[in-house]
C-alpha positions in Angstrom: 21.7 3.4 12.8 20.5 3.3 9.1 18.1 0.6 8.3 18.9 -1.4 5.1 15.8 -2.1 3.3 15.0 -5.1 1.1 13.2 -4.6 -2.1 11.4 -6.6 -5.0 11.6 -6.3 -8.5 8.9 -5.4 -11.2 9.1 -9.0 -12.4 8.1 -10.2 -8.8 5.2 -7.5 -8.8 4.1 -8.6 -12.1 4.1 -12.4 -10.7 2.1 -11.4 -7.6 -0.5 -9.6 -9.7 -0.8 -12.6 -11.9 -1.2 -15.1 -9.1 -3.9 -12.9 -7.7 -5.9 -12.8 -11.0 -5.4 -16.5 -11.4 -6.6 -17.3 -7.8 -9.5 -14.7 -7.3 -10.4 -13.7 -10.9 -10.1 -10.9 -13.0 -8.5 -9.4 -16.4 -4.8 -10.4 -16.8 -2.3 -7.9 -18.3 -0.4 -4.9 -17.6 -1.3 -1.6 -18.8 2.1 0.1 -18.0 5.2 -1.6 -16.9 7.0 2.0 -16.4 4.5 2.8 -13.7 5.6 -0.5 -11.9 9.3 0.6 -12.3 8.7 4.1 -11.2 7.3 2.9 -8.2 9.7 0.6 -7.0 12.5 2.9 -8.1 11.3 5.8 -6.3 10.6 3.9 -2.7 14.6 3.4 -2.8 15.4 7.1 -2.6 15.9 7.8 1.1 15.4 11.4 0.8 11.8 11.1 -0.3 11.0 7.8 1.3 13.3 7.5 4.3 11.4 5.0 6.7 9.1 2.0 6.4 5.9 4.0 6.8 6.6 6.5 3.7 7.9 3.3 1.7 4.7 1.3 2.6 2.4 4.5 2.0 4.1 5.0 -1.6 3.7 1.3 -2.6 0.2 1.1 -1.4 -1.1 4.4 -3.0 0.9 3.9 -6.1 0.0 0.6 -7.0 -3.7 1.4 -6.1 -4.1 4.6 -8.0 -1.8 4.3 -11.0 -3.6 1.4 -12.5 -0.6 -0.2 -13.8 -2.7 -3.5 -14.2 -5.6 -4.3 -16.2 -7.3 -5.5 -13.1 -6.5 -6.2 -9.3 -4.8 -3.0 -8.6 -6.3 -2.7 -5.1 -5.5 -6.6 -4.3 -2.2 -6.2 -5.8 -1.3 -2.9 -3.9 -2.3 -4.7 -0.6 -0.4 -7.9 -1.5 2.8 -6.2 -2.4 2.7 -4.0 0.6 2.4 -7.1 2.9 5.2 -8.6 0.9 7.2 -5.5 1.8 6.8 -5.9 5.4 7.7 -9.6 5.3 11.1 -9.1 3.5 11.7 -6.4 6.1 11.4 -8.6 8.8 8.0 -7.2 10.0 6.1 -10.3 9.6 4.5 -10.0 12.9 2.7 -7.0 11.8 1.2 -8.7 8.6 -2.2 -9.9 10.1 -3.0 -6.5 11.7 -2.0 -4.8 8.3 -4.3 -6.8 6.2 -7.1 -6.6 8.8 -6.9 -2.8 9.1 -6.0 -2.0 5.5 -8.8 -4.5 3.6 -11.3 -1.5 3.5 -8.9 1.1 3.3 -7.5 0.2 -0.2 -11.1 0.5 -1.5 -11.3 4.0 0.2 -8.1 4.9 -1.4 -9.4 3.9 -4.9 -12.3 5.7 -4.4 -10.6 8.9 -3.6 -12.0 9.1 0.0 -8.7 8.6 1.7 -5.7 10.8 0.3 -2.3 10.0 0.7 -1.5 12.2 3.6 -4.3 10.3 5.7 -3.2 7.0 4.3 0.4 7.7 5.8 -1.1 8.5 9.2 -3.1 5.1 9.0 -0.1 3.2 8.0 2.0 4.9 10.6 -0.5 3.9 13.4 -0.6 0.3 12.3 2.9 0.0 12.5 3.4 1.8 15.8 0.2 1.9 18.0 -2.0 -0.7 19.1 -5.1 1.1 17.7 -5.9 4.2 16.0 -6.1 7.2 18.1 -9.5 9.0 18.8 -8.4 11.7 16.5 -7.5 9.3 13.5 -10.5 7.4 13.8 -12.5 10.6 13.4 -10.3 11.8 10.3 -11.1 8.0 8.8 -14.9 8.5 9.7 -15.0 11.9 8.0 -13.0 10.6 5.1 -15.5 7.6 4.6 -18.4 9.8 4.9 -17.5 13.3 3.3 -14.7 12.2 1.1 -12.2 14.2 2.8 -10.1 14.0 6.1 -10.7 16.5 8.8 
């Protein structure tokens, strides 16, 4: 059975970002609306992003790394990923996702965690109670050495 995913708009992403900046501080403004449009367009292509873990990875990684906003890109990447979980009836994973991803978004921004490792982390959060020992080692190695094992 094919899952019918729900998506959000560029306008919504901008509103979320603006609310984050108003609440927690930072520089308002958008650097590149096209990068927002592109991310949200691409996750709708089932060939490249067929499931929730691929879509979430792309949302979090792209909003984090593309710097489409003047400030708050890490915060926006996490908030928009959480919203994507919510609109796709996965609210029961939100608390766990936020707790596990809170520091990971910083490591992604600092180039310590690449998209492949981020995918493994997100998949683990979605489907496992805790990270496997091998994933823990990859995360530790990435944090220490700046690259996964």
